[in-house]
N, C-alpha and C positions, 0 to 999 in steps of 0.2 A: 295559652297565652299566660295564664297565671303559672302553669307549669314551668314554662321556659324561663320567666322571672326568679321563680324560687330555684331552678338549677343553676342560674347566674350567680345568685347570691351564695348558693352552696360550693359552687367553684371558687368564687372570691375568697370565701372564709378558708377553704382548704389551702389555697395558694398561700395566703397570709401566714398560716399556721407553718407550711413548709419552709416560707422565708425566714421566719423566726427561729425555726429549728436549726436551719442552715447557719444563721447568724451567730446563735448561742454555740454551736459546735466549732465554728471557725474562731470565735473570740476566745473559747476555752483552749483551743489548740494553740492559737497565738500567744496567750498567757502563759501556757505551758511551755512553749519553745522560747519565749523570753527568759523565763525562770531558768531553763536548762542552760541558755547561753551565758546568763550571768554567773551560774555558778561554773561552767567551764571557764569562763573569763577568770574568775577569782582563783581556779585552781591551775590554770594553764598560761598565765601570762608569760612566764619565762620561756616555755617551750615556744611560743610564738615569737617571741623575740629572737631566740635562738634560730628557729627556722628561716625568720626574715633575714638574720645576718648571713646564714649558709647561702642565702639566694643573692647576696651581695649588698644588701642595705646596710646601712651605718646605725650603730647605736648612738642613743642620745648621750652626750657628755654628762648631763646632769642626773641620769638615771640613778636611782637608789634602790632598784629592785635587783633581785637575785631569784633563786627557786627554793621554795619550801620543802624541806623533808620531813614534814609532819607524819604522824603514823598512817595516814590514809593512803599515801602514795609512796611508801617505802617499796622498792623493787629489788629483786635479787641481783639484777645488774643494771647500771646506771649509764644512760647514753652520755657522751661527751658533751658538756655544755648545757644539759637539760635540767640542771639543780640550781635552784636559787636558795640561798641560805639567810637565816636571821642572825643577829648578833648573839642571841641567847644560845643558839645551837652552835656557834662557833666557839662559845665560851665552854660549853658543856664538852664538846669533842676534845679541845684541848687543854681541859681542866684549867680554864683561865690563863691560858698560855704559860702553862707550867714550864719551868727550866728543863724539868726532866723529859719534855716532849720536844725540845728544841734540837733540830738536827743540823742547822746551818745558818749563816749569816752572809748576806751579800749586799750589793749597792742598793737594791730595791728594799731590803729589810731582812727580817728573821723569817726561818721557815721551820715549821712544825709537823712532826708527824701526828697524825689522827686517824681514829676509826669511826666511821659514820654509823648511824643507828643500824643500818642494814649489814654492817661488818666489813664495808669497803674501806681499805686503808687508802688514805691519802695524804698529800703534802699541802699544808696551808701556809700561803705566803701572806706575811703581814707586813705592809708597807711602813716605811718610817713616818713619823708624825711631824718631824720638824718643819717649822714654817719656811725655813731656807730651802726646803728640797722640793720647791714647787714643779721641778721637772718632772718628778716621780708621778704626779698626776697625769702627765701626758704619757708617760712611759706605761703606766697602769691601764689607760684606755687604749694604748696601742696593743699591749699584750692580750687584753680580753677580746679585742676586735680580730686580732689574728687568730687566737687559739679557737674561737667560735666558728671560725672559718675552715679549719684544716683537720684532717684526721688520717694519720699514716701511722704504720707499725713502727717506725723509727722516730716519731714525735711524741712528746709527753701528751697525754690526754688531758682535756679540759674538763672538769666537772661543773664548775660555776664560780660567781664572785658575789662580793658585797661591798657596796660602797654607801656608807652612811655616816654622815657628819665628817669626823676627821679619820674614819676607819676606811682603809681600802685593803681588801682581801681577794686573794686569788686561791681557788681549790684546784689542784691539779693531781694526777696519777703520783703515787709514791713509786719511786724507782729505788730498790733496796740496797744496790752495791756501790753506792758513791759515784763519784765523778771520774772521769778518764784521767784528770790530772793527778788524782789522789793515787790511782793505780800506777801511773808513771812514776810517781814519788815512792812507791812501795809502801804507803801507809797502811795498806791492808795485810801486808805480810809477804805476798808473794810477787814474782816478776812475771808480767805479761809477756808471753813469747811473741815472735813476730808474726805467727800466723793468726794470732788472736788479734793483734794490732791491725793486721790486713783486713781482718773481717769487720772490725770497728770502722775503719776508714770508708769501706764498702757501704755499711749501714748509713754512716753520715752522708757519703754522696748520693744514696737513694733519697734521703731526707730532703735535702737541698734540691736535688733535681726535682722532686715533686712540687716544693714550693716555687721553683722557677717556671715549671711547664705544665703543671697537672692541676691547676685550680683555676677558677673563672679569672680572678685577677691575681696574677703572680705577684709574689712577695720576695723581697731581699731581707734576709735575717740581720745583717749587719753586724753580727756579733758572734761569729763561729770561733769558738776557742774550747781548748780542752776541759776547762772548768764548766762549761754550759753543756757538756756531753755526760749524760748519766748512763750508768751500766746495769743491766738486770743481772740476776743471779747466774744466768747462762751467757753473760758478757755479750748480750745484744745491746747496741747503742741507740739512745733516744736523745734527741737534740731538744734542748730547753731553753728558757729565757727569751721571750719575744718582745722585751721592752723597747729594743731599739728598731724593730722590724718596720720597713716601709713597703707600701705598694710599689712594685716595679713600673717602669715607663710603658704606656701602651703602644706597642709596635704597631698596631692597625692605624694610628693616628700619626706615625712617622716619628713620634718621640724616641730618641735614643738614651736619654739619661733623666734622673730626677736631681734638680738642683736643691741641695739642702745643706744644713750646717753638718759638720764632721761629727759623728759619733761612732763609737766602737772601743777597742781595748789596744792599748800600745803594744805593738809587736805584731799586731795581726792586721793591722790597717793598710788598706790599699794606698800605696804613694800617690798614684794619679788622684785617686779621690780626695787626698790630703791637699794637693795643689790646686785642683780645679773646683772642688765642691761638687762634682757631678758623680751621682751615685748610680751605679748599674749591677745587674747580676753578676759581672765579672769581679766586682769587689768583694763578693762572697768567695768566688773561685781563689782570689788572690790569698784570703784568710784560710781557705782549705789548703793551700800550698804550704802555708806557714804549719799548719795542723800536720801535715804529712812529714814534714821535717822533725817536728816534735814527736811523732810517733817512733820514728827509726832511730833518733838520737837519745830520747828519753829527757832532753833538756828543755827548759822553758824558752820561750820566744826571745826574751831579754834575760841575760845572765849577768848581772852587775859585778858578782865576784871574781868573774873570769877575767883574763887579760884582754886588752883593748880588742884585738882582733877577733876574738872569740866571743865578745859580748852579745852581738846580734847573731842569734844561732842560725837563722835561715842564711844570711850573706855568708858565714863561715862554712856551713855545710855545702853551700853551693859551689863556693870557691875550690874546696877540697874535691868535690865530685868532678869538676872541670878539669882539674890537674890529675885526675885520674887515681885519687887517692880516697875513693868513696868509703872503703872499709874502715878507715880512721875515724868516721864520724858515728859508726854503728854504736848503739848502746853498750856499753862495755859489760853490761849484765847479761846480753844476749850472746848465745853461742856463734862462733864464726865458722859455721858449717856451710857447704856449698848453696844449699837452698837459701839460707838466710843472705849470703852474699849476692845471689842473683836478685832475690826480692829487693833487696837494699838498692841496687843499681837501677832497677826499673821504677821504683817508687821515687827515688830522687830524680830520675829523669823527667817524670810526670811533674814532680814539685817544681822542677825548674821552668817548665811550660806554663804552671800556674802563676808562678812568680815574675812572669815576664813584666818589664816596666810599663808597657801598654797594653791597655784591654783588649785590643784587637788581636793580640798575639797570644791570648790566654785561650785555653779550651772551653767549652761550655761544661756545666757540671754533669750533664748526662755522658758526654765523652769521657770525663774522669771517671765515671762509674764504670763504663765499658771497658777502660784500659785496667783498672783494679781488678775487674772479673778476669781479664786475660791472665794478669799476673799470677792471681790465685790459682787458675787453672794449671799454669806452667809450674808452680811451686808444688802443687799436690802431685803432678805427675813426675816431678823429680824426686820428691819423697818417697813416692811409691817405688821409683826405680832403685833409690838407695837402700830401701828397706828390702827389696828383692835381692840386691848384690850382697847385702849384709847376711841375709838368710843363706844364700848360696854358698858364701864364704865359710860360715859356721859349720854348715852341713859337710862341706869337704874336709875341715878340721876335724870333725867328729869321725869321718870316714877313715882318715889317715891314722888317727889315735887308735881306732880298732884294728887296723892292719898291723 
């Protein structure tokens, strides 16, 4: 009996020690996990925000956070939208917004070229600070929310942002070869041939198709224009500036349009949107039609210095095209060869569809991309045949000279 009592006491003592041991181990593990989570929270706040936004959540309008590029998390290549910046870092990489780093000025504010600590070259967009520019706050939020959700070869990449007191800064990919409008104006010294212009149109059509069809919540850009299209060194186009972007209507719920105040750029604006305040993806299609005319004519959408009948470029070009005189609107700096004439007529035919007064008559951006692909294929085939004929002719001449 005494042995049984002693055995029970011994078992109770061992059980108590095991319980204490398990409790201590669990508590230590819990505290360790809490510490790790706090560390991760401090280091990865913006990554979490970025991932959440990619899943469709909205950023808080009062957020003051961005992503730190301190020495512990410098990476060889940065993921779009994964970097948050401090004002100190922005001052450092732009040399206190040195005029020598300034590469542009727009409605949003000034743009600076900068190099991050890991060597990544970026464009730093600094918003105007005027108290009279309250709409810029809305455009800033629109741009960061849009950029954080998209990723495409023909859209500028988003690296991060900063919103602190009266400073609003967006950091995006630096695209080195200027804007399409600058190249159409020959500011960079050379003339873009029609084949290069067609490639640019195809790139832009891919970017807009992606925004309209291939993200969870489709986006209407609302400001497609030549000065918002940046070119790489290889003349690949990247669409930029999402300050006017709006989420497209939810077709699953039966919505056909978004009712909103008119925003955009004169000359590119959809006239139906101007009249009804009803925004749809077809408003981007109309702007793209204006861009197509701009590409083949080289002219700006509105040319105040021209005579009255030629001031609205799209209207003038469409009238000439319908009258059977398409060649008269071709940019005079381009050669009037057979391949260019064929491309001109087919591009103007597509532009005419895009510029239809009623949105129901306009093609989708996906259809525009398909037609442009077909045009490029036809032009390449004609150029190949032409080159072959030229080679054959020169060979025959060479043979006759020898004889």
